[in-house]
N, C-alpha and C positions, 0 to 999 in steps of 0.2 A: 138597843138598835138592832133590827133584823137586816142582815146583808145576804147577798147572793154570792156564792163562791164561784169564781170564774175558771180557775185552773189550779195546778199544784206547782210549787217551786221545786228546786233540786233537792231540798231537804224533806219533801213530802208535806209541806205546809200549804194550807189553802190560801189562795190569793183573792183579795177583793180590793176595791177602791172606794174610799170614803173622803169626800170633800177634797178630791184631787190628790190624796195621799194613798200609797199602797199600804195595805194591812195584810200581814202574814199571820194566819191563824192555825196554830197547832191543833191537829185532830179533825180539821174540816176537809171536806171532799168536794170536788167540782159538782155543780148543779144543786148543792144543798143551800137551804136557807137557814142561817144560824144566828145566834147571838154570841157575844164574845167579851172577854175582859182583857184590857191592854196591860202588859207588864213592862214594856219599854217604848218610849216615845222618841222619835228623831224628826228632824225637820221634813224629811221626804218619805219616811215610812214609820210604821208601828209594828211591834210584835205583840201577839195576843194569844190567849188560850181560849179554847172552845168552852162556852157555858151551856148552850142548849141547842139541839138540832130541831128546827121547826119543820123542815122537809128534808127527808133522808135520801141519800144516793143509793141506787141499786147495788153499788159496789161496797157499801158499808157492811161490816160484819162485826160480831161480838168478839172483842179481844179475848184470847185464850188465857192469858197470864193475869192473875189477880193483882199483880203489882204494876200493870201497864198504866201509864199516865203519870206515875210517880217515879218509877225507875227510868233512868236515862239511857238504858241499853237499846231499847227498841222505840221506833217512831211511827211504824206503819201497821201495827196489828189490827187497826180498825179498817184497813183496806184489804179486800180479798186478794189472794195471792197472785192471780193472773193480772189484776190491776196494778200490783206493785211492779211486776215485770214490765208492763206497758209503760208505766211512769219512768222507769229507769231507761228504757229504750228511747223514750222521748227526750229525756235529759241528755243522753248521748248525742242524738241527732241535732238537738237545738245547740248544744255546745259546739259540735263540729261546724255548724253553719254560722252561728253568731260570733264565735271566737276565732275559728280557723278559716271561715269562708270557704269551706269544702263540703261536698256531699259524697257519700259512698255510692258507688255504682250499684251495689246491691246491699240489702240489709240481711244479715245472717239471722237465722232462727235463734231465738233466745235460749240460752242454757239454763235450765232450772231443775230442781229436784225437791226432795222432802223439805218442808218448811219448818218442821219442829224437831227438836233434839239433834240438830245438825252440828252444833258447835263443839269441836274437839279440843279447842284451845280457848282459854279465857283467863283474865286477870281480875280477881275479885278483892275487894278491900275488906279490911278488918278494923273495927273500931270498938274499943273498950268503953261501953256505956253502962257498966255495972253500977256506978254511983247514981246515974239518973234513971236508967230503965231496968236496972238489975240484971243486965245481960250483956254479952258481947254480940255485936252485929257483924254478920258476914254477908256481903253481897255487893252489888253495883252501886254507883253513886246515883243520887236523885237527879232529876232534870235540873239543869242550871244551878247546881248546888254541890258543895263539897261533902254534904252529909251522906251517910251510907243508908240505903233502904233497909228497913226492918223486914226482910224477906225470908220466906221459907221454901221457895221453889223458884225455878227458872225454866221456862218452857222451851227455850232454845238450846239448853244443855241436855245431853242424854239423860234419861230418867234416873239412872243409877247414880249420876253425879249430882243432878238436881236434888235428889233425896239426901245428899250429904250436907246441904247448906246448914240446916239446923243442928245436926250433930257436930259439925265443925265449930259452930259458935259455942256449943256446950263444952267441947274439948278445950277451946282456947280460954274459956272462963276459968278452967282448972289450972292453967299454966302459970308459973311464976312470972313469966315474961309477957303476959297477955297485953300489956300496954306497950310492948316493944316488938310487936308483930303486926306490921301495917298491911300486909298483902300476902295473898295465896295465889300462886300461878297454877293453872290446870293445864296439863298436857296429856292427851290420851293417845295411846298407840294400839297396835294390833293385839298385843298380849299383855299390856300393863297400863294402869292408870297412875300417873304421877302427880303429886301435889308438892309444889315447891314453896316452902315457908320462907318468907323474907324476914329474917330475924335481926334485931339490932342489939341483942344481948345474948349471952351464952345460955344454953339450956341447962337446967339443973338435972340431977339424976332422976328426980321425981317426974320432971317434964319428959325425959327420955322414955321412962316407963309408960307414961300416958300415951305418947305418940306410937310406941310399938304396939300397945294393946289396940289402939284405934286402927292402925294399919292391918293388923291381923284380922280384926272383926270385919272391916269394910273392904278388904282385898285391895288396898292401895299401897303405893310406895311413896314415902316421904323423902324429899330432898330438902336441904337447907341452903340458904344463900345469905351471906353476911354483907356483901357489898355489891359489886357489879356482876354481870352474867357469868364471868369466868370464875366466880367464887361459889357457884352452885355445885353441890356434890350430893351424891346419894347418902341418905341417913339409915333408912330401914324400910324393908329388908334389903340386904346387900346382894342377895342372890336372885333378885327379880329379873325378868327378861328385859332386854334393852328396848327402848322406845323405837318404833319404826312405823312407817306407813308403806303401802304397796301401790304399785301401778300395774295391776294384773295383765292388762292388755299388752304391756311391753315386757312382762316377765321381770319386773324390777322391784326390789325391796330397798327402802330408803331409811337407814338408821338415822336418828337425830337425838340431840339433847333437848331437855325441856325448855331451855332458854334460847335455843336456836329458832330462827324463823321458819315456820311452815304454815301453809294455808289452814285456816280454821275449819273448813268444810271439805273433807276428803273426797266425798262423792262428786261435788262440783269440780274439785281440782282434777280428778280423773277425766271428767268430760271436757274440761278446759284444755288439758294436755292433748287429748284426742283431737279437739278442734284445731289447736295450734299446729299439730303435726300434719293434719290434713291440708291446712293452708300452706304450710311451709314445704310440704312434699319432699323431704330429704331423700337423696338418692346415694347409693354407694359410689364413692369416688369424689363426691362433693366435699368442699371445705366450708363449714358453717360456723358463724359466731353466735354464741349465746351470751349476751351482755346483761349484766346484773344477774348472774346465773345462780346466786344463792348456793344451796347445797346440791344443785344439779337436777332440780325438778323437771326441767325441759332438756337439759344437756344429755342426760342418759337415754331418754326415749329417742332423741335424734340419733345418738350413736347406735342405738339398737337397730335403727333402720339402715345402718351401714355407712353413714357419713362420718367424716372426721370432724370433730367439734372442738372449738376453742372456747372455754368458758372464762369469763372475766368478772371478777367481783372485788369490791372494795374491802371486805372484811377478811382478814387473814384466817380467822377461825372458820369461817364458812368455806374458804378455799381449801383448807386442810380437810374439812368434812367432805367436800365435793370430791377431792382426790381419793379419800378413803371409800366413799360410796361407789366411785367408778371401779375401784379395785374389787370391792365386795361383789359387784355385779358382773365382773369379768369384762369390763369395758375400758380398762386403762389404756389399751392399745389404740383406741379410737378417740380418746379424749386428752385434752391438755387444759390445765387451769392456770390462770395468772391472776395475781393481785394487782389491781390498779384503781385509782379514783377516777371513775368514769364521768364524774361531775367536773373534772378538770381536763377532759379529753381535748386533744389538739389533732390537727391533721397529721402531724409527725407521729404522735403516739398511736394513732389508729394505723398508719401506714406500717409501723414497726410490727404490727400483728400479722401482716401479710394480706394476701388477697382472699376474699371470701365470695363464694357463690351466692350465699343467702345469709340472712341475719335474723335473729330473734332478739327483741329488746323487752325487758320486763323490769322497768325502773320503779323506785318508790314513788310516793305521791307527787314529789317535785318534778317528775318527768325527766326527759333526756335532751333538753334543748341544746346544751353545749356539745353533747355527743353528736347530735344530728348536724349541727353547724360544722363540726369537724369533718364530716363526710366530704364536703367541698366538691360535690358532683361525682365522687369516685365510689359511691356506695354500691352494694350488690344489686342485682336485678330484682330481688324480692326481699321484703322485710315484713316480718310478722311482729306486731307491737301489742303487748299485753299491758293493760293499764288498770290502776286502781283509782284513778282520778280523771274523769272525762274532760275537765277543763284543761288540764295540762296535756292530755292526749290531743285535744283540739288545737292547742297552741303548737304542739310538735307536728301535728298533721299539716298545719299551714306551712311550716318550715320544709317539710318533706315534699309537699305538692308544689308550692309556689317558688321555693328556692332551690330545691334539689332535683326537680324534674320527675317526681313520682306521681302515679295515679292512685287514688284511694279506691281500691277495687271492692272492698267489702268491709263491713263493721257490724258488730252486735254486742250484746251484753251477756254476762253470766251472773246469775243471782247468787253470788257467793255468800251474801249476808241477808237472807230473808228477814223481813220486818224491820230493816234498817234502811236508811237512805243511801248507804254505801253502794256505788256503782262500779262493778268490775267489768271490763270490756276488752275486746280484741279487735284488731284491725289489720288488714292486708294491704300493703303498698307494693306496686310493681312499676318498673320503668318501661 
């Protein structure tokens, strides 16, 4: 059956209607006529994959990655880059209105940058398939599957890291623990490329020799991790530079460990920090809260502008890192960090933090509903909200506007993850 694609959903899938039922078609674009194959049927909708494009959209492009369509890492390589940004902006605006019943007074220009080789962090799977395929697979999972893609490159990783996918598979094949190494985490810094091996058994002396030779040849540093993130330790070379990223506009260097959270796209992160600071407009003498502050990505730039900043984070390890980073950058006198579970925030716990002139909120995907409810009308005049989930941003925007008396002055997206459906956004609220 040939159908016409009406629009895209929030995951970048084409939408059509057949016999009163919504059909979501992976890989289809608005305005196209396509045929499709259904892989999931429900009473009110069906999920399908694209079979053939009978009439193509002007926005369709040839995917750059040879593994696209099989690999589950990307979902929008068939859509040209400006179209991807437009789709994400529409998702944000639609969610704000349909979920939150709010509209921004102005739409911010989208933040975007290089769409290829941008990803400085990744977690790739390892699967010993030597008995079936005669090799070890290193890569991302297939779409809708626990299988690992038999891949030899990744176009969203920097080229020198993409080039290591096949050599890493060949390395793991030679290890005695090749069936006890399920994952490799990639973390790239200004001066070092770190590969964290998640190992479930001890390395043999021969394994250690192989890893050291690989590290020397490919200019990487290996870490090993036996259990949780706190068990990750450098293995070789031990004299490698520390991981860090920089915010040059603010004269800040941020050291971090490979298992600590940082944004995957450092260029877009710099632009997002710039946008957040422009909207927040911190001034000397102001007291500002940075909630869900992490290792201080926004805290330290705010302090660099002369304001006093209180960063609050639930992770003790990240609080310790933020304190260390403030000291490293000479900003300890303008910063204070506290550990608290902001998902359990109350009016009393917020009041204990003291008065704030302004506030920046950067929560995980679950958003900050309880935190916003705890403001109880006593929030600061200005709030900048950074979000990685437009639906929870929309829900929280409704709380801020309808319950807390704020106006949504501006909102926009940052294309932190090109070629994926992930929507990063920023919003400004004022009383």
